[in-house]
C-alpha positions as CSV (number, residue, x, y, z in Angstrom):
1,X,0.1,-0.1,-0.1
2,X,2.8,2.4,0.7
3,X,4.4,1.5,-2.5
4,X,1.4,2.1,-4.5
5,X,0.9,5.7,-2.6
6,X,4.3,6.7,-3.3
7,X,3.9,5.9,-6.9
8,X,0.8,8.0,-7.1
9,X,2.5,10.9,-5.5
10,X,5.5,10.5,-7.6
11,X,3.4,10.9,-10.6
12,X,1.1,13.4,-9.7
13,X,4.4,15.4,-9.0
14,X,5.5,14.6,-12.2
15,X,2.4,15.8,-13.9
16,X,2.4,19.0,-11.9
17,X,5.9,20.1,-12.7
18,X,5.3,19.5,-16.8
19,X,2.0,21.9,-16.4
20,X,3.4,24.2,-14.1
21,X,4.4,27.7,-15.4
22,X,6.9,28.4,-12.6
23,X,8.6,24.8,-13.0
24,X,12.0,24.9,-14.6
25,X,11.1,21.7,-16.0
26,X,8.0,23.4,-17.9
27,X,8.1,23.9,-21.4
28,X,6.1,26.7,-23.2
29,X,5.3,25.8,-26.9
30,X,7.2,28.2,-29.2
31,X,5.2,31.1,-30.9
32,X,4.4,30.8,-34.4
33,X,2.5,32.0,-37.2
34,X,-0.9,30.4,-38.3
35,X,-3.5,31.6,-40.7
36,X,-7.8,31.0,-40.4
37,X,-10.1,30.4,-43.0
38,X,-13.5,31.6,-41.9
39,X,-17.1,32.1,-42.3
40,X,-18.9,34.7,-40.3
41,X,-22.2,35.9,-39.3
42,X,-22.7,39.7,-38.9
43,X,-25.6,41.0,-37.2
44,X,-25.5,44.8,-36.8
45,X,-27.3,48.1,-36.6
46,X,-27.7,51.0,-39.0
47,X,-28.0,54.3,-36.5
48,X,-29.6,57.2,-38.0
49,X,-29.9,60.7,-36.7
50,X,-32.5,63.1,-38.5
51,X,-33.9,66.1,-37.5
52,X,-33.2,65.6,-33.6
53,X,-34.3,62.0,-33.3
54,X,-32.2,58.9,-33.5
55,X,-33.6,55.7,-35.6
56,X,-31.8,52.2,-35.1
57,X,-32.5,49.1,-37.8
58,X,-31.5,45.9,-37.5
59,X,-29.5,44.4,-40.1
60,X,-28.0,41.1,-41.0
61,X,-24.6,40.3,-42.9
62,X,-22.8,37.4,-44.0
63,X,-19.0,37.3,-44.2
64,X,-16.2,34.6,-46.1
65,X,-12.5,35.8,-45.5
66,X,-9.4,34.6,-44.0
67,X,-6.4,36.4,-42.0
68,X,-3.0,35.3,-40.8
69,X,-1.0,35.9,-37.7
70,X,2.6,36.8,-36.9
71,X,4.3,36.9,-33.7
72,X,6.1,40.1,-33.3
73,X,7.1,40.3,-29.6
74,X,7.0,36.6,-28.1
75,X,3.3,36.1,-28.0
76,X,2.4,39.5,-29.0
77,X,1.7,40.2,-32.9
78,X,-0.5,41.2,-36.0
79,X,-3.0,39.6,-37.4
80,X,-4.3,40.8,-40.9
81,X,-6.8,39.7,-43.6
82,X,-9.3,40.4,-45.8
83,X,-13.3,39.2,-45.9
84,X,-16.1,39.6,-48.6
85,X,-19.1,41.2,-46.7
86,X,-23.0,40.8,-47.9
87,X,-25.3,43.1,-45.2
88,X,-28.7,42.9,-45.9
89,X,-32.1,43.0,-44.2
90,X,-35.4,42.0,-45.4
91,X,-38.3,43.8,-43.4
92,X,-42.2,44.2,-44.3
93,X,-44.5,46.9,-42.6
94,X,-47.6,46.7,-43.4
95,X,-48.3,46.5,-47.1
96,X,-44.4,47.6,-48.0
97,X,-41.5,45.6,-48.2
98,X,-38.2,46.9,-47.5
99,X,-35.1,45.0,-48.6
100,X,-31.7,47.0,-48.3
101,X,-28.3,45.1,-49.2
102,X,-24.7,46.3,-49.6
103,X,-21.7,44.3,-50.8
104,X,-18.1,45.0,-49.3
105,X,-14.8,44.2,-48.5
106,X,-13.4,44.6,-45.4
107,X,-9.4,44.8,-44.4
108,X,-8.8,44.4,-40.7
109,X,-5.7,44.5,-38.9
110,X,-5.3,43.3,-35.3
111,X,-2.9,43.4,-32.7
112,X,-3.2,39.8,-31.0
113,X,-1.8,37.8,-27.8
114,X,-1.5,34.1,-28.4
115,X,-2.2,32.3,-25.3
116,X,-1.4,28.7,-25.4
117,X,-3.3,27.1,-22.7
118,X,-2.2,23.5,-23.9
119,X,-1.0,22.2,-27.0
120,X,-4.4,21.7,-28.4
121,X,-5.8,25.0,-27.3
122,X,-5.3,28.8,-27.4
123,X,-7.3,31.8,-26.5
124,X,-6.3,34.7,-28.7
125,X,-7.6,38.5,-27.5
126,X,-7.5,40.9,-29.8
127,X,-8.2,44.6,-31.0
128,X,-7.5,46.4,-33.9
129,X,-9.0,48.6,-37.0
130,X,-10.5,47.7,-40.1
131,X,-11.3,49.5,-43.7
132,X,-14.1,48.7,-45.6
133,X,-15.0,49.0,-49.4
134,X,-18.5,49.3,-50.4
135,X,-18.9,48.3,-53.9
136,X,-22.9,48.0,-54.2
137,X,-25.5,49.3,-52.0
138,X,-29.6,49.2,-53.0
139,X,-32.4,50.5,-50.9
140,X,-35.5,48.4,-52.6
141,X,-39.3,49.3,-51.4
142,X,-41.9,47.0,-52.8
143,X,-45.8,48.2,-52.3
144,X,-48.2,45.5,-54.2
145,X,-46.8,45.6,-57.7
146,X,-44.9,49.1,-57.2
147,X,-41.2,48.2,-56.7
148,X,-38.7,51.3,-56.4
149,X,-35.1,50.5,-56.2
150,X,-32.4,53.1,-55.2
151,X,-28.6,53.1,-55.8
152,X,-27.4,54.3,-52.9
153,X,-24.3,55.6,-54.8
154,X,-26.0,57.1,-57.8
155,X,-25.6,61.2,-57.6
156,X,-28.4,61.3,-60.4
157,X,-31.0,59.5,-58.5
158,X,-30.6,60.7,-55.0
159,X,-31.2,64.4,-56.8
160,X,-34.1,63.2,-58.6
161,X,-35.4,61.0,-55.2
162,X,-34.1,63.8,-52.7
163,X,-31.9,61.2,-50.6
164,X,-28.3,61.3,-49.6
165,X,-25.7,58.8,-51.1
166,X,-23.5,56.4,-49.4
167,X,-19.7,56.6,-49.1
168,X,-17.7,54.4,-50.5
169,X,-14.8,53.7,-47.6
170,X,-15.8,53.6,-43.8
171,X,-13.4,52.8,-41.2
172,X,-13.3,51.5,-37.7
173,X,-12.2,49.8,-34.7
174,X,-13.1,45.8,-33.4
175,X,-12.2,44.3,-30.4
176,X,-13.0,40.6,-29.5
177,X,-11.4,37.0,-28.8
178,X,-11.3,33.6,-30.7
179,X,-10.3,30.1,-29.2
180,X,-8.3,27.9,-31.1
181,X,-9.4,24.1,-31.0
182,X,-6.7,21.2,-31.6
183,X,-5.1,23.4,-34.4
184,X,-7.9,22.5,-36.8
185,X,-10.7,24.9,-35.6
186,X,-11.4,28.5,-34.6
187,X,-14.6,30.0,-33.0
188,X,-14.9,33.8,-31.7
189,X,-16.6,36.8,-31.6
190,X,-15.9,40.3,-31.8
191,X,-17.7,44.1,-31.6
192,X,-17.1,46.4,-33.9
193,X,-17.9,50.2,-34.8
194,X,-17.5,52.4,-37.8
195,X,-15.6,55.7,-37.3
196,X,-17.1,57.4,-39.5
197,X,-20.7,57.6,-41.6
198,X,-21.8,55.7,-44.0
199,X,-24.3,57.9,-45.4
200,X,-25.3,61.4,-44.1
201,X,-26.1,61.0,-40.2
202,X,-26.1,57.4,-40.6
203,X,-23.4,54.7,-39.3
204,X,-23.1,50.9,-38.4
205,X,-22.1,48.9,-35.3
206,X,-22.5,45.1,-34.7
207,X,-20.9,42.1,-33.9
208,X,-19.0,38.8,-35.7
209,X,-19.6,35.4,-34.7
210,X,-17.0,33.1,-36.6
211,X,-16.4,30.0,-37.2
212,X,-12.9,29.3,-39.0
213,X,-10.4,26.2,-40.4
214,X,-6.8,26.5,-39.6
215,X,-4.0,26.3,-41.9
């Protein structure tokens, strides 16, 4: 019995020494680069101030893209990439249907800290800036058989119908955290907000929910 107890105690001490970061025998895995191909769901809000009142409109979004992390100072480094985004809403009020959509490309650049919990699990908090280039944007209203489609970048239509056009470029900030599992899959989330208006007195802010494959 004493021999068994001694064996178990020795085993426990050995395991603790291997996993204890303050132990001289503890070995932390070396920082390394990694990439992620991912898809996102992007629920967000279009906030508009007009005539002293505020209006919030809920939108959806989907994105696909990739990012790549490069360590610079130990486990601290830069994570950058690009993603295509489709932002949209379909809503019905009374007899009128509202359909808004915008297709964009977003380039995020983040500072990321790679926390290796174990060989098969890592926590990666990050924060940074992004730029978004808007290629197309439409606002569609349908009432019965009447359909009115507005190109939000058309100056001719904006003068004729009396609405404000969208800008082609936005920039903003984001912050979040990713969880890398078995060096194969990453899940994560972030909050983001534009720092300039997409249209007159109109800006966007929301969340990213991400699922990715590591490479």
